[in-house]
C-alpha positions as CSV (number, residue, x, y, z in Angstrom):
1,X,-60.6,44.3,84.3
2,X,-59.9,45.8,87.7
3,X,-57.6,43.7,89.9
4,X,-59.1,44.3,93.4
5,X,-55.9,43.0,95.0
6,X,-53.5,45.4,93.4
7,X,-55.6,48.4,92.5
8,X,-57.0,50.9,95.0
9,X,-60.7,51.2,94.6
10,X,-62.2,54.7,94.3
11,X,-65.7,55.9,94.8
12,X,-67.5,57.5,91.8
13,X,-67.0,60.9,93.5
14,X,-63.3,60.3,94.0
15,X,-62.9,59.2,90.4
16,X,-64.6,62.3,89.1
17,X,-62.0,64.4,90.8
18,X,-59.1,62.4,89.1
19,X,-60.2,62.9,85.5
20,X,-57.8,65.4,84.0
21,X,-59.0,68.5,82.2
22,X,-62.3,70.1,82.8
23,X,-64.2,69.1,85.9
24,X,-66.6,66.2,85.3
25,X,-69.5,65.4,87.5
26,X,-70.0,62.1,89.3
27,X,-73.1,61.6,86.9
28,X,-70.7,61.7,83.9
29,X,-68.4,59.0,85.5
30,X,-71.5,56.9,86.4
31,X,-72.7,57.2,82.7
32,X,-69.2,56.1,81.6
33,X,-69.5,53.0,83.9
34,X,-73.0,52.0,82.6
35,X,-73.1,53.2,79.0
36,X,-69.5,54.0,78.1
37,X,-68.0,56.6,75.7
38,X,-67.1,55.8,72.0
39,X,-67.9,52.2,72.6
40,X,-65.6,51.9,75.7
41,X,-66.9,51.4,79.2
42,X,-65.1,52.5,82.3
43,X,-64.3,49.4,84.4
44,X,-66.0,49.1,87.7
45,X,-66.8,46.6,90.5
46,X,-69.8,46.5,92.7
47,X,-69.1,46.1,96.4
48,X,-71.4,46.6,99.4
49,X,-74.1,48.1,97.3
50,X,-71.9,50.7,95.6
51,X,-69.9,50.9,92.5
52,X,-66.1,51.5,92.5
53,X,-63.4,52.1,89.9
54,X,-59.7,52.6,90.2
55,X,-57.0,55.1,89.1
56,X,-55.6,52.5,86.7
57,X,-59.1,51.9,85.2
58,X,-59.4,55.6,84.6
59,X,-56.0,55.6,82.8
60,X,-57.1,52.6,80.6
61,X,-60.4,54.3,79.9
62,X,-58.7,57.6,78.8
63,X,-56.2,55.8,76.7
64,X,-58.9,53.6,75.0
65,X,-61.3,56.5,74.3
66,X,-58.4,58.7,73.0
67,X,-57.1,55.9,70.8
68,X,-60.7,55.5,69.4
69,X,-60.5,59.1,68.4
70,X,-57.3,58.5,66.5
71,X,-54.9,59.8,69.2
72,X,-52.0,57.7,70.5
73,X,-51.9,57.9,74.3
74,X,-49.2,56.5,76.6
75,X,-50.6,54.8,79.6
76,X,-48.7,55.9,82.7
77,X,-47.0,53.2,84.7
78,X,-48.2,53.2,88.3
79,X,-45.6,54.5,90.8
80,X,-45.4,51.2,92.7
81,X,-44.5,49.3,89.6
82,X,-41.9,51.9,88.7
83,X,-40.4,51.7,92.1
84,X,-40.2,47.9,92.0
85,X,-38.5,48.1,88.6
86,X,-35.9,50.5,90.0
87,X,-35.2,48.2,92.9
88,X,-34.8,45.3,90.6
89,X,-32.5,47.3,88.3
90,X,-34.8,47.0,85.3
91,X,-34.8,49.5,82.5
92,X,-37.8,51.8,82.2
93,X,-39.5,52.1,78.9
94,X,-42.6,53.8,77.7
95,X,-45.7,51.6,77.2
96,X,-48.3,52.6,74.7
97,X,-51.8,51.2,74.3
98,X,-52.1,50.1,70.7
């Protein structure tokens, strides 16, 4: 679920530009929000008459759909969390979505 307090909301058009690989249309992203892909829906929130998602939701969606296809995908740790861990002197470790 998208945490609107800690995740920056993106419009559907902005989200389409963030998907790695081949360029996807905003219609594709909208379809992922409403119908999903491989049984996984891209998380979104409705605000002010529009739908929004987040960079983190896109990461979770990619990891979940890749894992459905039998591929293990590491979910990148957002930069803010990484920076806070550095400041606290915590050890970084890779996090995988199982």
